[in-house]
C-alpha positions, 0 to 999 in steps of 0.5 A: 896390421889391418883388421877386416870387417869379417874378422870383427864378430868372432874376435868380439865374441871371444873378447866378451867370453873372456871379459865375462869370466863365464866359466873358469879355464881348465884346472881353475877353481871358481873364486870363493870370495864374496863381494859387496857394494861399498855403502855411501859414506854419507849416512842418510837419515831414516826419514829421508828418501835416498836421492833426497839428501846431499852433502856438500864438502868445502875445504879451507885452510886446516878446516873442512866445511860440511853441509848436509841438506834434506832436499825434500824438506829444504833443511840444511845443517852445517859444521866446520871440522878439523881432524888432527892425525898421528903419524900412522894416520889415526885420529889424535883429536878432532873438533867441530864447530856446530850449532845446537837446535836453538842456534847456540854455537858449540865445539864438539871435541873428539878423542880416540876411545883410549882416554883415561878415566878422568875424561878430561881434555885441556885446551891451552890457548896462546896468551892465557895462563890457565887451560880450559878443561872440558870433561868429556860426556862419554866414550864408545868403542870408536870415539870419546866426545864432549862439548864446549860452548863457544864463549868469549875466550874461544871467539877471541882465539878464532879471531886471532887464528891462534893455535891452542895445544890440546892435551889428554891423558890416555888410559895407559898413562901417556899424555897426548898433546897436539896443536889444533890451529884455528887458522882458516876457521873464520874464513870457513864460517864466513862462507856459511853466510 
């Protein structure tokens, strides 16, 4: 079927009225739902103007390199993160390799806020008889956090691409043990240079 040019304006007007939803049809009530703009997942520091902050995300095997850059100040801060989820998609364990302001490397460990009162996370590395225990610094309603300096044991495991087992006790008395493969971390770190 061919449309004639003189039919286009009335059809366009009808389409515009239907698409705008200017008024409800007879018998319909206007929607009482409210809507909002979803905020950016990147939280811009208060001293940085919007549009002057950039996040770069680069996936690697088992790890994600995340760099945040203040374009105005020319400063970039990066970390390499791994998140281990349970079968429901909830975070069971997460850790990030980052540096302190003076350049010392640390692993920032995160668990759900259901951690037991002892607040310990144990890292059992392949080929090492004793685990490395990390006392977490504290919890809020979202996460528990602790820090582990990157020393000779962790450097060796990163070089070997080992798979440590991470364990912690929940407040309910259940032991959570997850594998956290280091494979891919060395490659992500080389991308920083």
